[in-house]
C-alpha positions as CSV (number, residue, x, y, z in Angstrom):
1,M,11.1,-1.1,-27.2
2,K,10.2,-1.4,-23.6
3,S,12.8,-0.5,-20.9
4,R,13.8,-3.3,-18.5
5,K,12.0,-1.6,-15.6
6,N,8.8,-1.4,-17.7
7,S,9.2,-5.0,-18.6
8,V,9.5,-6.1,-15.1
9,S,6.5,-4.0,-14.0
10,T,4.4,-5.5,-16.9
11,L,5.4,-9.0,-15.9
12,I,4.6,-8.6,-12.2
13,M,1.3,-6.9,-13.0
14,A,0.3,-9.8,-15.2
15,I,1.2,-12.2,-12.5
16,V,-0.6,-10.3,-9.8
17,I,-3.8,-10.3,-12.0
18,L,-3.5,-14.0,-12.5
19,A,-2.7,-14.7,-8.8
20,S,-6.0,-12.9,-7.9
21,C,-8.1,-15.4,-9.8
22,T,-10.4,-17.8,-8.0
23,S,-7.6,-20.4,-7.8
24,T,-4.5,-19.7,-5.6
25,T,-2.4,-20.9,-8.5
26,I,-2.4,-19.7,-12.0
27,N,-4.5,-21.5,-14.6
28,N,-3.1,-24.0,-17.2
29,S,-4.6,-21.7,-19.8
30,N,-2.2,-19.0,-18.8
31,E,0.7,-21.5,-18.9
32,A,1.9,-20.8,-15.4
33,L,1.8,-24.3,-14.0
34,I,4.5,-26.8,-14.0
35,S,3.2,-30.0,-15.7
36,G,4.6,-33.4,-15.7
37,K,4.7,-36.5,-13.5
38,G,5.3,-35.6,-9.8
39,A,5.4,-31.8,-10.6
40,Q,3.4,-29.5,-8.3
41,N,1.5,-26.4,-9.3
42,I,3.6,-23.3,-9.0
43,N,2.6,-19.7,-8.4
44,I,5.2,-17.5,-9.9
45,Y,4.1,-14.4,-8.1
46,Q,5.4,-15.9,-4.8
47,Y,9.0,-15.8,-6.2
48,F,8.9,-12.1,-6.7
49,S,8.3,-11.7,-3.0
50,Y,11.8,-13.0,-2.4
51,Q,10.6,-15.3,0.4
52,N,11.4,-18.7,-1.1
53,F,15.1,-19.7,-1.1
54,D,15.0,-23.5,-0.5
55,S,16.4,-25.8,-3.1
56,I,13.1,-27.3,-4.0
57,S,11.4,-23.9,-4.7
58,I,14.4,-22.9,-6.9
59,Q,14.2,-26.2,-8.8
60,K,10.5,-25.6,-9.5
61,L,11.3,-22.1,-10.9
62,E,14.0,-23.7,-13.1
63,Q,11.5,-26.2,-14.4
64,Y,8.9,-23.4,-15.1
65,M,11.5,-21.4,-17.0
66,L,12.3,-24.5,-19.2
67,T,8.6,-25.4,-19.9
68,A,6.7,-22.0,-19.9
69,N,6.2,-20.1,-23.1
70,Q,7.4,-16.6,-22.1
71,K,8.2,-13.4,-24.0
72,K,11.9,-12.7,-24.5
73,N,11.9,-9.8,-22.1
74,D,9.9,-11.6,-19.5
75,L,12.1,-14.6,-19.7
76,R,15.2,-12.4,-19.2
77,E,13.6,-11.0,-16.0
78,L,12.8,-14.5,-14.7
79,K,16.5,-15.5,-15.3
80,K,17.6,-12.4,-13.3
81,L,15.1,-13.4,-10.6
82,H,16.4,-16.9,-10.6
83,G,20.0,-15.8,-10.4
84,N,19.2,-13.5,-7.5
85,L,17.5,-16.3,-5.5
86,K,20.4,-18.6,-6.1
87,K,22.9,-16.0,-5.1
88,I,21.1,-15.3,-1.9
89,S,20.5,-18.9,-1.0
90,S,24.3,-19.7,-1.6
91,Q,25.7,-17.4,0.9
92,D,27.3,-19.0,4.0
93,S,26.0,-16.4,6.5
94,Y,24.2,-13.1,7.0
95,S,24.7,-10.8,10.1
96,I,22.0,-8.4,11.3
97,N,23.0,-6.0,14.1
98,I,20.3,-4.4,16.1
99,P,20.5,-2.3,19.3
100,N,19.9,-4.1,22.7
101,S,17.0,-1.8,23.3
102,S,15.2,-2.5,20.0
103,I,11.4,-3.2,20.5
104,F,11.4,-5.1,17.2
105,S,13.7,-8.0,18.3
106,L,11.0,-10.6,18.4
107,E,9.5,-9.7,15.0
108,L,13.0,-9.8,13.5
109,M,13.8,-13.2,14.9
110,E,10.5,-14.6,13.6
111,L,10.8,-13.1,10.2
112,A,14.6,-14.2,10.0
113,Y,13.6,-17.8,11.0
114,K,10.8,-17.8,8.3
115,L,13.3,-17.0,5.5
116,E,15.2,-20.2,6.3
117,L,18.6,-18.5,5.6
118,P,21.8,-18.7,7.7
119,I,20.9,-15.3,9.5
120,T,22.6,-14.4,12.7
121,I,21.1,-11.6,14.7
122,K,23.5,-9.7,17.0
123,W,22.4,-7.3,19.8
124,V,24.9,-4.5,20.0
125,E,25.4,-1.4,22.2
126,S,24.2,1.2,19.8
127,N,21.9,4.2,19.3
128,S,21.4,3.3,15.6
129,Q,18.0,4.0,14.2
130,D,18.2,1.6,11.2
131,I,14.7,0.5,12.2
132,P,13.0,3.7,13.6
133,L,10.4,3.4,16.3
134,D,7.9,5.2,14.0
135,L,7.9,2.8,11.1
136,L,5.4,4.8,9.1
137,A,6.7,8.3,9.4
138,K,10.4,7.7,9.6
139,I,12.8,6.4,6.9
140,P,14.4,3.0,7.7
141,S,18.1,2.6,6.5
142,G,18.4,1.5,3.0
143,F,15.1,3.1,1.8
144,C,14.8,6.3,0.0
145,S,11.6,7.5,1.8
146,S,9.1,6.6,4.5
147,I,5.8,4.8,4.0
148,Y,4.0,8.1,4.6
149,E,6.0,9.8,1.8
150,D,5.4,6.9,-0.5
151,A,1.7,7.0,0.3
152,I,1.6,10.7,-0.5
153,D,3.4,10.0,-3.8
154,A,0.7,7.5,-4.7
155,I,-2.1,10.0,-3.8
156,T,-0.7,12.6,-6.1
157,K,-1.9,10.5,-9.1
158,E,-5.5,11.1,-7.9
159,I,-5.3,14.8,-7.4
160,N,-6.6,17.4,-9.9
161,D,-7.9,21.0,-9.8
162,S,-11.3,19.8,-8.5
163,T,-9.7,18.3,-5.3
164,V,-10.1,19.7,-1.8
165,I,-7.7,18.7,0.9
166,I,-9.0,18.3,4.4
167,Y,-6.0,18.0,6.8
168,M,-5.0,18.0,10.4
169,K,-1.9,19.7,12.0
170,P,0.1,16.5,12.4
171,Y,0.0,16.1,8.6
172,I,0.7,19.8,7.7
173,H,4.0,18.9,6.1
174,F,2.4,16.7,3.5
175,Q,-0.4,19.3,3.0
176,K,2.3,21.8,2.1
177,L,4.0,19.4,-0.3
178,L,0.7,18.8,-2.1
179,V,-0.2,22.4,-2.3
180,E,3.2,23.3,-3.7
181,Q,2.9,20.6,-6.3
182,F,-0.9,21.4,-7.1
183,P,-1.3,25.1,-6.2
184,E,-4.8,25.1,-7.8
185,V,-6.2,22.7,-5.1
186,K,-8.2,23.9,-2.1
187,S,-6.9,23.1,1.4
188,I,-8.8,23.4,4.6
189,L,-7.6,22.7,8.2
190,F,-9.9,20.4,10.3
191,N,-9.7,21.0,14.1
192,K,-11.4,18.3,16.2
193,G,-15.1,19.4,16.5
194,N,-18.5,18.8,15.0
195,A,-17.7,16.9,11.8
196,Q,-21.3,17.2,10.5
197,N,-21.2,21.0,10.6
198,F,-17.7,21.0,9.2
199,A,-18.7,18.9,6.2
200,S,-21.9,20.9,5.7
201,N,-19.9,24.2,5.5
202,I,-17.3,22.8,3.2
203,L,-19.8,21.4,0.7
204,G,-22.0,24.6,0.8
205,I,-25.0,22.9,2.2
206,G,-25.8,25.9,4.4
207,E,-25.7,28.3,1.4
208,S,-28.0,26.0,-0.6
209,Q,-30.5,26.1,2.4
210,K,-30.3,29.9,2.5
211,R,-31.0,30.2,-1.3
212,F,-34.1,27.9,-0.8
213,K,-35.5,30.0,2.0
214,K,-35.0,33.2,-0.1
215,I,-36.8,31.7,-3.0
216,S,-39.6,30.3,-0.8
217,S,-40.2,33.7,0.8
218,L,-41.0,35.1,-2.6
219,N,-44.2,33.0,-2.7
220,P,-45.0,31.7,0.7
221,N,-48.3,30.2,-0.5
222,Q,-46.4,27.7,-2.8
223,T,-45.0,24.5,-1.5
224,L,-41.7,23.7,-3.1
225,E,-39.7,20.5,-3.0
226,F,-36.1,21.0,-1.9
227,E,-33.0,18.9,-1.5
228,A,-29.8,20.7,-0.5
229,R,-27.2,20.2,-3.2
230,P,-23.5,20.2,-2.5
231,R,-21.2,22.5,-4.5
232,D,-20.3,21.2,-7.9
233,D,-16.7,22.6,-8.2
234,I,-15.4,19.7,-6.0
235,R,-15.0,16.2,-7.3
236,N,-12.2,14.7,-5.0
237,I,-12.1,14.9,-1.3
238,L,-8.7,14.0,0.2
239,L,-8.5,13.3,3.9
240,L,-5.2,13.7,5.8
241,L,-6.5,12.9,9.2
242,Q,-5.5,11.4,12.4
243,P,-6.7,7.8,12.6
244,S,-9.4,8.4,15.2
245,E,-11.1,11.2,13.1
246,Y,-11.9,9.2,10.0
247,R,-15.0,7.5,11.4
248,S,-16.7,10.8,12.0
249,V,-15.3,13.0,9.1
250,L,-15.8,10.6,6.2
251,P,-19.4,9.7,7.2
252,A,-20.2,13.3,7.6
253,F,-19.1,14.2,4.0
254,R,-21.0,11.1,2.7
255,Y,-24.1,12.2,4.6
256,H,-24.1,15.6,2.9
257,G,-22.5,14.7,-0.4
258,G,-23.5,11.1,-0.9
259,E,-21.4,9.2,-3.5
260,K,-21.1,12.4,-5.7
261,F,-17.4,12.7,-4.6
262,K,-14.4,10.5,-4.9
263,Y,-13.0,10.0,-1.4
264,I,-9.3,9.6,-1.0
265,N,-7.8,8.5,2.4
266,F,-4.2,8.8,3.6
267,I,-2.6,5.6,4.8
268,S,-3.3,6.7,8.4
269,V,-6.8,5.5,7.9
270,L,-5.4,1.9,8.4
271,E,-3.8,2.7,11.7
272,N,-5.6,1.6,15.0
273,L,-7.9,-0.8,13.1
274,N,-8.2,-3.8,15.4
275,H,-10.1,-6.0,13.0
276,V,-10.4,-6.1,9.1
277,N,-14.2,-5.8,9.4
278,Q,-13.7,-2.1,10.5
279,L,-12.6,-1.5,6.9
280,M,-16.4,-1.6,5.9
281,D,-16.6,1.9,7.4
282,F,-14.5,3.1,4.5
283,E,-16.1,1.1,1.6
284,N,-15.8,2.7,-1.9
285,S,-13.1,5.0,-0.8
286,L,-9.4,4.9,-2.0
287,V,-6.4,4.2,0.1
288,P,-2.8,3.6,-0.6
289,I,-2.2,-0.1,0.4
290,S,0.0,-2.9,-0.9
291,P,-1.4,-6.1,-2.6
292,Y,0.2,-8.2,0.2
293,L,-2.0,-6.4,2.8
294,T,-5.2,-6.7,0.7
295,E,-4.5,-10.5,0.3
296,K,-4.2,-10.8,4.0
297,I,-7.5,-9.0,4.5
298,K,-9.2,-11.3,1.9
299,D,-7.8,-14.4,3.7
300,K,-10.0,-13.3,6.6
301,E,-7.1,-13.4,9.0
302,S,-7.8,-11.8,12.4
303,F,-5.2,-9.2,13.1
304,S,-4.5,-5.6,13.7
305,L,-3.8,-3.8,10.4
306,D,-1.6,-1.4,12.4
307,Q,0.6,-4.3,13.7
308,L,0.5,-5.9,10.2
309,M,1.9,-2.8,8.6
310,Q,4.6,-2.6,11.2
311,R,5.6,-6.3,10.7
312,S,5.5,-5.7,6.9
313,M,8.0,-2.8,7.1
314,I,10.3,-4.8,9.3
315,N,10.1,-7.7,6.8
316,D,11.0,-5.4,3.9
317,W,13.9,-3.8,5.8
318,L,15.3,-7.2,6.7
319,L,14.8,-8.4,3.1
320,V,16.7,-5.4,1.7
321,E,19.6,-6.0,4.2
322,I,19.8,-9.6,3.1
323,I,19.8,-8.8,-0.6
324,K,22.5,-6.1,0.0
325,Q,24.8,-8.6,1.8
326,A,24.3,-11.2,-0.9
327,G,25.8,-8.8,-3.5
328,V,22.7,-8.6,-5.7
329,Q,23.0,-5.9,-8.3
330,S,19.4,-5.1,-8.8
331,A,16.0,-6.6,-8.0
332,T,12.3,-5.9,-8.5
333,I,10.6,-7.2,-5.4
334,S,6.9,-7.6,-4.6
335,G,7.4,-6.5,-1.0
336,M,4.9,-6.5,1.8
337,T,4.7,-2.7,1.9
338,G,4.6,-2.3,-1.8
339,D,6.7,-2.9,-4.9
340,L,10.4,-2.4,-4.1
341,D,13.1,-1.3,-6.6
342,F,16.5,-2.4,-5.3
343,Q,19.6,-1.1,-6.9
344,K,23.1,-1.8,-5.5
345,N,24.8,1.3,-3.9
346,S,21.5,3.2,-4.0
347,C,18.5,3.5,-1.7
348,T,15.5,1.3,-2.3
349,K,12.4,2.9,-3.8
350,R,8.9,1.8,-2.9
351,N,5.8,2.1,-4.9
352,I,2.4,1.7,-3.1
353,P,-0.7,1.4,-5.4
354,M,-4.0,3.1,-4.7
355,Q,-6.8,0.7,-4.2
356,L,-10.6,1.0,-3.7
357,I,-11.8,-0.6,-0.5
358,T,-14.8,-2.9,-1.4
359,S,-17.0,-5.2,0.5
360,K,-15.5,-8.1,-1.4
361,W,-12.3,-7.7,0.7
362,I,-14.4,-8.9,3.7
363,T,-17.2,-11.0,2.2
364,S,-15.3,-12.9,-0.6
């Protein structure tokens, strides 16, 4: 029998797949629409994001639960979701305290207003770091780990003994964690410099050229065709780089190695991107990124991915605070930064999936 956690994950995964179809709502063939006179289509996936607390949305969910043909375990999880939403919406007030000096005040007010809940934001004299300035590298209150740490956890699923890690000093902590977990992997420090020469040396292109010259010298009267071949003991190339270095290092490896390798990027690749079109530079490479962010990209909204990641983290922090104050026991949430596993009296765990960047993100 499946555990409750596996059941929830299976249900959400099925809904995510359905939600990614050509229609923004789920097809009748998948029994995910509310039918009947005056009833509107309902996208169940939106409820797992814990963003809909108004009475009309909750009534639609109730109708769906009565009319849809769901498996017993899935229905149980939908009932828990429904109970959580009602509990959150029935609270008289919520109080969020933030320091006077917080640079995230405006984002918090906007996100709190969007939730349409009785939230009061109070500015207090405090040095509290509930929302750290570095939202990617530091751990916000209520969470078990930072986005960087969760991204590394996602990346570990792609690592094997044919992986080489290219890292820079700011990420040496994560390089050490990976080497401790996978002692068989190769790890090489990249200092800012000529990315083409660096990639050529790592892939053994220079050695291949030396072998060709040696062979050619044996019979100088014979013309030989030659194409430098990269080493074949590497299959995966993991890049733990500062944001500004990806645009030179990744193309350098592709120039010498083509598509022979699987390229894995750290989440830092998304930082400092001012427009979604810049993602095309990283097409057919992997990155840890939430479904929420990819949907925003596909919607062709013009924004900075760096700012969107920041706003997403603030949203998820605020949401966890609200759920905690509502007295919810447990919740599986499709958060903006990833899937969140909330448990009362425990820190919230985050799961960020690995996704392949494709041109369809931009052109669809």
